[in-house]
N, CA, C, O and CB atoms as a CASP TS submission, in Angstrom:
PFRMAT TS
TARGET T0000
AUTHOR 0000-0000-0000
METHOD Language model
MODEL 1
PARENT N/A
ATOM      1  N   MET     1      38.429   3.355   7.943  1.00  0.00           N
ATOM      2  CA  MET     1      39.087   3.284   6.757  1.00  0.00           C
ATOM      3  C   MET     1      38.931   1.821   6.517  1.00  0.00           C
ATOM      4  O   MET     1      39.187   1.419   5.382  1.00  0.00           O
ATOM      5  CB  MET     1      40.547   3.834   6.779  1.00  0.00           C
ATOM      6  N   LYS     2      38.569   1.017   7.373  1.00  0.00           N
ATOM      7  CA  LYS     2      38.147  -0.410   6.849  1.00  0.00           C
ATOM      8  C   LYS     2      36.901  -0.598   6.166  1.00  0.00           C
ATOM      9  O   LYS     2      36.685  -1.442   5.296  1.00  0.00           O
ATOM     10  CB  LYS     2      38.071  -1.331   7.910  1.00  0.00           C
ATOM     11  N   LYS     3      36.022   0.330   6.664  1.00  0.00           N
ATOM     12  CA  LYS     3      34.406   0.605   6.012  1.00  0.00           C
ATOM     13  C   LYS     3      34.628   0.974   4.596  1.00  0.00           C
ATOM     14  O   LYS     3      34.037   0.354   3.712  1.00  0.00           O
ATOM     15  CB  LYS     3      33.454   1.979   6.790  1.00  0.00           C
ATOM     16  N   LEU     4      35.373   1.861   4.343  1.00  0.00           N
ATOM     17  CA  LEU     4      35.879   2.607   2.935  1.00  0.00           C
ATOM     18  C   LEU     4      36.224   1.211   2.026  1.00  0.00           C
ATOM     19  O   LEU     4      35.579   0.915   1.020  1.00  0.00           O
ATOM     20  CB  LEU     4      37.520   3.802   3.188  1.00  0.00           C
ATOM     21  N   GLY     5      37.324   0.428   2.541  1.00  0.00           N
ATOM     22  CA  GLY     5      37.941  -0.561   1.847  1.00  0.00           C
ATOM     23  C   GLY     5      36.593  -1.619   1.723  1.00  0.00           C
ATOM     24  O   GLY     5      36.184  -1.839   0.583  1.00  0.00           O
ATOM     25  N   LEU     6      36.090  -2.093   2.558  1.00  0.00           N
ATOM     26  CA  LEU     6      34.798  -2.916   2.346  1.00  0.00           C
ATOM     27  C   LEU     6      33.819  -2.488   1.378  1.00  0.00           C
ATOM     28  O   LEU     6      33.405  -3.202   0.465  1.00  0.00           O
ATOM     29  CB  LEU     6      34.077  -3.006   3.540  1.00  0.00           C
ATOM     30  N   ALA     7      33.452  -1.267   1.612  1.00  0.00           N
ATOM     31  CA  ALA     7      32.454  -0.668   0.544  1.00  0.00           C
ATOM     32  C   ALA     7      32.881  -0.741  -0.841  1.00  0.00           C
ATOM     33  O   ALA     7      32.117  -1.158  -1.712  1.00  0.00           O
ATOM     34  CB  ALA     7      32.186   0.782   0.792  1.00  0.00           C
ATOM     35  N   SER     8      34.359  -0.260  -1.146  1.00  0.00           N
ATOM     36  CA  SER     8      35.046  -0.418  -2.369  1.00  0.00           C
ATOM     37  C   SER     8      34.878  -1.939  -2.842  1.00  0.00           C
ATOM     38  O   SER     8      34.241  -2.216  -3.858  1.00  0.00           O
ATOM     39  CB  SER     8      36.566   0.006  -2.184  1.00  0.00           C
ATOM     40  N   THR     9      35.425  -2.798  -2.128  1.00  0.00           N
ATOM     41  CA  THR     9      35.381  -4.176  -2.793  1.00  0.00           C
ATOM     42  C   THR     9      33.935  -4.757  -2.898  1.00  0.00           C
ATOM     43  O   THR     9      33.702  -5.660  -3.701  1.00  0.00           O
ATOM     44  CB  THR     9      36.278  -5.203  -1.968  1.00  0.00           C
ATOM     45  N   VAL    10      32.963  -4.241  -2.090  1.00  0.00           N
ATOM     46  CA  VAL    10      31.576  -4.538  -2.412  1.00  0.00           C
ATOM     47  C   VAL    10      31.187  -4.097  -3.680  1.00  0.00           C
ATOM     48  O   VAL    10      30.715  -4.884  -4.501  1.00  0.00           O
ATOM     49  CB  VAL    10      30.697  -3.995  -1.485  1.00  0.00           C
ATOM     50  N   ALA    11      31.351  -2.841  -3.924  1.00  0.00           N
ATOM     51  CA  ALA    11      30.961  -2.093  -5.018  1.00  0.00           C
ATOM     52  C   ALA    11      31.606  -2.543  -6.259  1.00  0.00           C
ATOM     53  O   ALA    11      30.989  -2.379  -7.311  1.00  0.00           O
ATOM     54  CB  ALA    11      31.219  -0.731  -4.790  1.00  0.00           C
ATOM     55  N   GLY    12      32.957  -3.179  -6.274  1.00  0.00           N
ATOM     56  CA  GLY    12      33.772  -3.595  -7.167  1.00  0.00           C
ATOM     57  C   GLY    12      33.170  -4.925  -7.620  1.00  0.00           C
ATOM     58  O   GLY    12      33.078  -5.337  -8.776  1.00  0.00           O
ATOM     59  N   ALA    13      32.752  -5.555  -6.421  1.00  0.00           N
ATOM     60  CA  ALA    13      32.165  -6.953  -6.969  1.00  0.00           C
ATOM     61  C   ALA    13      30.760  -6.934  -7.525  1.00  0.00           C
ATOM     62  O   ALA    13      30.362  -7.897  -8.181  1.00  0.00           O
ATOM     63  CB  ALA    13      32.132  -8.017  -5.828  1.00  0.00           C
ATOM     64  N   LEU    14      30.015  -5.921  -7.304  1.00  0.00           N
ATOM     65  CA  LEU    14      28.580  -5.598  -7.987  1.00  0.00           C
ATOM     66  C   LEU    14      28.924  -5.334  -9.403  1.00  0.00           C
ATOM     67  O   LEU    14      28.359  -5.984 -10.283  1.00  0.00           O
ATOM     68  CB  LEU    14      27.740  -4.237  -7.324  1.00  0.00           C
ATOM     69  N   MET    15      29.915  -4.321  -9.728  1.00  0.00           N
ATOM     70  CA  MET    15      30.274  -4.050 -11.036  1.00  0.00           C
ATOM     71  C   MET    15      30.594  -5.142 -11.754  1.00  0.00           C
ATOM     72  O   MET    15      29.916  -5.384 -12.753  1.00  0.00           O
ATOM     73  CB  MET    15      31.249  -3.213 -11.111  1.00  0.00           C
ATOM     74  N   ALA    16      31.618  -5.958 -11.413  1.00  0.00           N
ATOM     75  CA  ALA    16      32.142  -7.114 -12.067  1.00  0.00           C
ATOM     76  C   ALA    16      30.756  -8.012 -12.461  1.00  0.00           C
ATOM     77  O   ALA    16      30.603  -8.310 -13.646  1.00  0.00           O
ATOM     78  CB  ALA    16      33.265  -7.934 -11.019  1.00  0.00           C
ATOM     79  N   ALA    17      29.881  -8.383 -11.593  1.00  0.00           N
ATOM     80  CA  ALA    17      28.669  -9.002 -11.834  1.00  0.00           C
ATOM     81  C   ALA    17      27.854  -8.567 -12.782  1.00  0.00           C
ATOM     82  O   ALA    17      27.249  -9.357 -13.507  1.00  0.00           O
ATOM     83  CB  ALA    17      28.018  -9.033 -10.858  1.00  0.00           C
ATOM     84  N   LEU    18      27.728  -7.096 -12.901  1.00  0.00           N
ATOM     85  CA  LEU    18      26.772  -6.601 -13.724  1.00  0.00           C
ATOM     86  C   LEU    18      27.540  -6.476 -15.113  1.00  0.00           C
ATOM     87  O   LEU    18      26.832  -6.455 -16.120  1.00  0.00           O
ATOM     88  CB  LEU    18      26.155  -5.245 -13.148  1.00  0.00           C
ATOM     89  N   ILE    19      28.821  -6.398 -15.253  1.00  0.00           N
ATOM     90  CA  ILE    19      29.420  -6.535 -16.652  1.00  0.00           C
ATOM     91  C   ILE    19      29.491  -7.963 -17.012  1.00  0.00           C
ATOM     92  O   ILE    19      29.436  -8.125 -18.231  1.00  0.00           O
ATOM     93  CB  ILE    19      30.857  -5.909 -16.758  1.00  0.00           C
ATOM     94  N   GLY    20      29.603  -9.111 -16.283  1.00  0.00           N
ATOM     95  CA  GLY    20      29.587 -10.449 -16.360  1.00  0.00           C
ATOM     96  C   GLY    20      28.416 -10.805 -16.949  1.00  0.00           C
ATOM     97  O   GLY    20      28.436 -11.504 -17.962  1.00  0.00           O
ATOM     98  N   PHE    21      27.189 -10.352 -16.369  1.00  0.00           N
ATOM     99  CA  PHE    21      25.689 -10.561 -16.808  1.00  0.00           C
ATOM    100  C   PHE    21      25.336  -9.844 -18.229  1.00  0.00           C
ATOM    101  O   PHE    21      24.582 -10.360 -19.054  1.00  0.00           O
ATOM    102  CB  PHE    21      24.672  -9.915 -15.620  1.00  0.00           C
ATOM    103  N   ALA    22      26.030  -8.490 -18.417  1.00  0.00           N
ATOM    104  CA  ALA    22      25.663  -7.888 -19.566  1.00  0.00           C
ATOM    105  C   ALA    22      26.435  -8.407 -20.587  1.00  0.00           C
ATOM    106  O   ALA    22      25.879  -8.257 -21.675  1.00  0.00           O
ATOM    107  CB  ALA    22      25.742  -6.530 -19.506  1.00  0.00           C
ATOM    108  N   ALA    23      27.524  -8.969 -20.650  1.00  0.00           N
ATOM    109  CA  ALA    23      28.204  -9.458 -21.826  1.00  0.00           C
ATOM    110  C   ALA    23      27.502 -10.485 -22.538  1.00  0.00           C
ATOM    111  O   ALA    23      27.457 -10.375 -23.763  1.00  0.00           O
ATOM    112  CB  ALA    23      29.471  -9.943 -21.503  1.00  0.00           C
ATOM    113  N   PRO    24      26.936 -11.483 -21.979  1.00  0.00           N
ATOM    114  CA  PRO    24      26.457 -12.468 -22.732  1.00  0.00           C
ATOM    115  C   PRO    24      25.095 -12.006 -23.493  1.00  0.00           C
ATOM    116  O   PRO    24      24.738 -12.383 -24.609  1.00  0.00           O
ATOM    117  CB  PRO    24      26.283 -13.663 -21.838  1.00  0.00           C
ATOM    118  N   ALA    25      24.380 -11.050 -22.580  1.00  0.00           N
ATOM    119  CA  ALA    25      23.287 -10.441 -23.238  1.00  0.00           C
ATOM    120  C   ALA    25      23.523  -9.448 -24.570  1.00  0.00           C
ATOM    121  O   ALA    25      22.644  -9.279 -25.416  1.00  0.00           O
ATOM    122  CB  ALA    25      22.632  -9.693 -22.177  1.00  0.00           C
ATOM    123  N   GLN    26      24.554  -8.958 -24.612  1.00  0.00           N
ATOM    124  CA  GLN    26      25.005  -8.035 -25.904  1.00  0.00           C
ATOM    125  C   GLN    26      25.381  -8.881 -26.720  1.00  0.00           C
ATOM    126  O   GLN    26      25.195  -8.490 -27.872  1.00  0.00           O
ATOM    127  CB  GLN    26      26.133  -6.985 -25.772  1.00  0.00           C
ATOM    128  N   ALA    27      25.980 -10.206 -26.624  1.00  0.00           N
ATOM    129  CA  ALA    27      26.527 -11.201 -27.604  1.00  0.00           C
ATOM    130  C   ALA    27      25.321 -12.022 -28.311  1.00  0.00           C
ATOM    131  O   ALA    27      25.492 -12.582 -29.393  1.00  0.00           O
ATOM    132  CB  ALA    27      27.548 -12.235 -26.818  1.00  0.00           C
ATOM    133  N   HIS    28      24.165 -12.047 -27.656  1.00  0.00           N
ATOM    134  CA  HIS    28      23.077 -12.774 -27.872  1.00  0.00           C
ATOM    135  C   HIS    28      22.784 -12.117 -29.565  1.00  0.00           C
ATOM    136  O   HIS    28      22.934 -10.922 -29.821  1.00  0.00           O
ATOM    137  CB  HIS    28      21.819 -12.506 -26.538  1.00  0.00           C
ATOM    138  N   ASN    29      22.400 -13.030 -30.475  1.00  0.00           N
ATOM    139  CA  ASN    29      22.251 -12.764 -31.817  1.00  0.00           C
ATOM    140  C   ASN    29      20.568 -12.694 -31.905  1.00  0.00           C
ATOM    141  O   ASN    29      19.958 -13.751 -32.067  1.00  0.00           O
ATOM    142  CB  ASN    29      23.036 -13.959 -32.786  1.00  0.00           C
ATOM    143  N   HIS    30      19.946 -11.611 -31.810  1.00  0.00           N
ATOM    144  CA  HIS    30      18.441 -11.435 -31.879  1.00  0.00           C
ATOM    145  C   HIS    30      18.171 -10.513 -32.733  1.00  0.00           C
ATOM    146  O   HIS    30      17.144  -9.905 -32.430  1.00  0.00           O
ATOM    147  CB  HIS    30      17.783 -11.095 -30.676  1.00  0.00           C
ATOM    148  N   HIS    31      18.792 -10.071 -33.909  1.00  0.00           N
ATOM    149  CA  HIS    31      18.280  -9.159 -34.643  1.00  0.00           C
ATOM    150  C   HIS    31      17.649  -9.503 -36.042  1.00  0.00           C
ATOM    151  O   HIS    31      17.682  -8.708 -36.982  1.00  0.00           O
ATOM    152  CB  HIS    31      19.220  -8.307 -34.741  1.00  0.00           C
ATOM    153  N   HIS    32      17.077 -10.739 -36.109  1.00  0.00           N
ATOM    154  CA  HIS    32      16.491 -11.380 -37.023  1.00  0.00           C
ATOM    155  C   HIS    32      15.053 -10.485 -37.673  1.00  0.00           C
ATOM    156  O   HIS    32      14.628 -10.531 -38.828  1.00  0.00           O
ATOM    157  CB  HIS    32      16.216 -12.773 -36.348  1.00  0.00           C
ATOM    158  N   ASP    33      14.566  -9.777 -36.635  1.00  0.00           N
ATOM    159  CA  ASP    33      13.261  -9.375 -36.743  1.00  0.00           C
ATOM    160  C   ASP    33      13.206  -7.886 -37.160  1.00  0.00           C
ATOM    161  O   ASP    33      12.140  -7.333 -37.428  1.00  0.00           O
ATOM    162  CB  ASP    33      12.553  -9.638 -35.459  1.00  0.00           C
ATOM    163  N   TYR    34      14.512  -7.210 -37.204  1.00  0.00           N
ATOM    164  CA  TYR    34      14.743  -5.740 -37.783  1.00  0.00           C
ATOM    165  C   TYR    34      15.073  -5.905 -39.067  1.00  0.00           C
ATOM    166  O   TYR    34      16.024  -6.623 -39.376  1.00  0.00           O
ATOM    167  CB  TYR    34      15.850  -4.879 -37.113  1.00  0.00           C
ATOM    168  N   TYR    35      14.347  -5.275 -39.952  1.00  0.00           N
ATOM    169  CA  TYR    35      14.467  -5.029 -41.335  1.00  0.00           C
ATOM    170  C   TYR    35      15.781  -4.240 -41.613  1.00  0.00           C
ATOM    171  O   TYR    35      16.433  -4.454 -42.635  1.00  0.00           O
ATOM    172  CB  TYR    35      13.229  -4.277 -41.836  1.00  0.00           C
ATOM    173  N   TRP    36      16.130  -3.379 -40.739  1.00  0.00           N
ATOM    174  CA  TRP    36      17.243  -2.189 -41.148  1.00  0.00           C
ATOM    175  C   TRP    36      18.605  -2.806 -40.592  1.00  0.00           C
ATOM    176  O   TRP    36      19.634  -2.131 -40.550  1.00  0.00           O
ATOM    177  CB  TRP    36      16.900  -0.495 -40.336  1.00  0.00           C
ATOM    178  N   TRP    37      18.553  -3.947 -40.228  1.00  0.00           N
ATOM    179  CA  TRP    37      19.853  -4.594 -39.699  1.00  0.00           C
ATOM    180  C   TRP    37      21.050  -4.766 -40.670  1.00  0.00           C
ATOM    181  O   TRP    37      22.243  -4.540 -40.466  1.00  0.00           O
ATOM    182  CB  TRP    37      19.524  -5.973 -39.195  1.00  0.00           C
ATOM    183  N   ASP    38      20.424  -5.222 -41.772  1.00  0.00           N
ATOM    184  CA  ASP    38      21.422  -5.274 -43.113  1.00  0.00           C
ATOM    185  C   ASP    38      21.726  -3.908 -43.892  1.00  0.00           C
ATOM    186  O   ASP    38      22.476  -3.914 -44.868  1.00  0.00           O
ATOM    187  CB  ASP    38      20.733  -6.257 -44.257  1.00  0.00           C
ATOM    188  N   GLN    39      21.093  -2.694 -43.409  1.00  0.00           N
ATOM    189  CA  GLN    39      21.401  -1.489 -43.816  1.00  0.00           C
ATOM    190  C   GLN    39      22.699  -1.319 -42.907  1.00  0.00           C
ATOM    191  O   GLN    39      23.734  -0.934 -43.452  1.00  0.00           O
ATOM    192  CB  GLN    39      20.196  -0.426 -43.659  1.00  0.00           C
ATOM    193  N   LEU    40      22.683  -1.565 -41.671  1.00  0.00           N
ATOM    194  CA  LEU    40      23.675  -1.063 -41.024  1.00  0.00           C
ATOM    195  C   LEU    40      24.980  -2.117 -40.779  1.00  0.00           C
ATOM    196  O   LEU    40      26.127  -1.765 -40.505  1.00  0.00           O
ATOM    197  CB  LEU    40      23.062  -0.558 -39.798  1.00  0.00           C
ATOM    198  N   TYR    41      24.556  -3.329 -40.930  1.00  0.00           N
ATOM    199  CA  TYR    41      25.620  -4.265 -41.395  1.00  0.00           C
ATOM    200  C   TYR    41      25.150  -5.076 -42.577  1.00  0.00           C
ATOM    201  O   TYR    41      24.164  -5.814 -42.557  1.00  0.00           O
ATOM    202  CB  TYR    41      26.053  -5.220 -40.261  1.00  0.00           C
ATOM    203  N   PRO    42      26.019  -4.853 -43.705  1.00  0.00           N
ATOM    204  CA  PRO    42      25.651  -5.418 -44.800  1.00  0.00           C
ATOM    205  C   PRO    42      26.125  -6.981 -44.990  1.00  0.00           C
ATOM    206  O   PRO    42      27.085  -7.381 -44.331  1.00  0.00           O
ATOM    207  CB  PRO    42      26.121  -4.551 -45.810  1.00  0.00           C
ATOM    208  N   THR    43      25.622  -7.624 -45.657  1.00  0.00           N
ATOM    209  CA  THR    43      25.908  -8.898 -45.655  1.00  0.00           C
ATOM    210  C   THR    43      26.467  -9.042 -47.313  1.00  0.00           C
ATOM    211  O   THR    43      26.201  -8.210 -48.180  1.00  0.00           O
ATOM    212  CB  THR    43      24.537  -9.820 -45.150  1.00  0.00           C
ATOM    213  N   VAL    44      27.237 -10.196 -47.518  1.00  0.00           N
ATOM    214  CA  VAL    44      27.880 -10.373 -48.840  1.00  0.00           C
ATOM    215  C   VAL    44      27.221 -11.710 -49.405  1.00  0.00           C
ATOM    216  O   VAL    44      27.276 -12.793 -48.823  1.00  0.00           O
ATOM    217  CB  VAL    44      29.573 -10.469 -48.717  1.00  0.00           C
ATOM    218  N   VAL    45      26.581 -11.472 -50.639  1.00  0.00           N
ATOM    219  CA  VAL    45      26.081 -12.374 -51.226  1.00  0.00           C
ATOM    220  C   VAL    45      26.941 -12.681 -52.567  1.00  0.00           C
ATOM    221  O   VAL    45      27.199 -11.808 -53.396  1.00  0.00           O
ATOM    222  CB  VAL    45      24.732 -12.035 -51.376  1.00  0.00           C
ATOM    223  N   VAL    46      27.341 -13.994 -52.670  1.00  0.00           N
ATOM    224  CA  VAL    46      28.278 -14.273 -53.736  1.00  0.00           C
ATOM    225  C   VAL    46      27.641 -15.340 -54.834  1.00  0.00           C
ATOM    226  O   VAL    46      27.556 -16.498 -54.423  1.00  0.00           O
ATOM    227  CB  VAL    46      29.639 -14.850 -53.062  1.00  0.00           C
ATOM    228  N   PRO    47      27.289 -15.140 -55.874  1.00  0.00           N
ATOM    229  CA  PRO    47      26.470 -15.832 -57.031  1.00  0.00           C
ATOM    230  C   PRO    47      27.651 -17.169 -57.019  1.00  0.00           C
ATOM    231  O   PRO    47      28.858 -17.038 -56.818  1.00  0.00           O
ATOM    232  CB  PRO    47      26.273 -14.712 -58.810  1.00  0.00           C
ATOM    233  N   HIS    48      26.907 -18.474 -57.296  1.00  0.00           N
ATOM    234  CA  HIS    48      27.333 -19.429 -57.500  1.00  0.00           C
ATOM    235  C   HIS    48      27.770 -19.443 -58.934  1.00  0.00           C
ATOM    236  O   HIS    48      26.910 -19.042 -59.718  1.00  0.00           O
ATOM    237  CB  HIS    48      26.541 -20.268 -57.080  1.00  0.00           C
ATOM    238  N   VAL    49      28.984 -19.839 -59.482  1.00  0.00           N
ATOM    239  CA  VAL    49      29.365 -19.893 -60.693  1.00  0.00           C
ATOM    240  C   VAL    49      29.651 -21.169 -61.117  1.00  0.00           C
ATOM    241  O   VAL    49      30.405 -21.906 -60.482  1.00  0.00           O
ATOM    242  CB  VAL    49      30.314 -19.126 -60.878  1.00  0.00           C
ATOM    243  N   ASP    50      29.046 -21.522 -62.258  1.00  0.00           N
ATOM    244  CA  ASP    50      29.352 -23.086 -62.819  1.00  0.00           C
ATOM    245  C   ASP    50      30.677 -23.138 -63.706  1.00  0.00           C
ATOM    246  O   ASP    50      30.764 -22.559 -64.788  1.00  0.00           O
ATOM    247  CB  ASP    50      28.019 -23.672 -63.855  1.00  0.00           C
ATOM    248  N   THR    51      31.708 -23.902 -63.125  1.00  0.00           N
ATOM    249  CA  THR    51      32.991 -23.816 -64.026  1.00  0.00           C
ATOM    250  C   THR    51      32.985 -25.030 -64.669  1.00  0.00           C
ATOM    251  O   THR    51      34.098 -25.274 -65.136  1.00  0.00           O
ATOM    252  CB  THR    51      34.392 -23.595 -63.282  1.00  0.00           C
ATOM    253  N   THR    52      32.000 -26.066 -64.921  1.00  0.00           N
ATOM    254  CA  THR    52      32.208 -27.313 -65.630  1.00  0.00           C
ATOM    255  C   THR    52      32.277 -26.692 -66.990  1.00  0.00           C
ATOM    256  O   THR    52      31.824 -25.623 -67.400  1.00  0.00           O
ATOM    257  CB  THR    52      31.045 -28.493 -65.422  1.00  0.00           C
ATOM    258  N   VAL    53      33.056 -27.768 -67.667  1.00  0.00           N
ATOM    259  CA  VAL    53      33.464 -27.587 -69.387  1.00  0.00           C
ATOM    260  C   VAL    53      32.233 -27.982 -69.960  1.00  0.00           C
ATOM    261  O   VAL    53      31.778 -29.090 -69.677  1.00  0.00           O
ATOM    262  CB  VAL    53      34.818 -28.641 -70.089  1.00  0.00           C
ATOM    263  N   HIS    54      31.653 -27.243 -70.707  1.00  0.00           N
ATOM    264  CA  HIS    54      30.526 -27.623 -71.600  1.00  0.00           C
ATOM    265  C   HIS    54      30.906 -27.702 -73.053  1.00  0.00           C
ATOM    266  O   HIS    54      31.370 -26.697 -73.591  1.00  0.00           O
ATOM    267  CB  HIS    54      29.400 -26.644 -71.457  1.00  0.00           C
ATOM    268  N   HIS    55      30.735 -28.890 -73.775  1.00  0.00           N
ATOM    269  CA  HIS    55      31.133 -29.350 -74.878  1.00  0.00           C
ATOM    270  C   HIS    55      29.885 -29.276 -75.942  1.00  0.00           C
ATOM    271  O   HIS    55      30.035 -29.673 -77.097  1.00  0.00           O
ATOM    272  CB  HIS    55      31.699 -30.701 -74.611  1.00  0.00           C
TER
END
């Protein structure tokens, strides 16, 4: 029974390490080379409006 507990502890630690290393890689912003990225996640473009008074 102790071997099973040790094996599950080691497996849990390895999975935690795997998830810990995968999260920063997933969060890395590296989509600048993909032309289709804006089709999946559209960006908002707001025009600049001149609000000064013209006499």
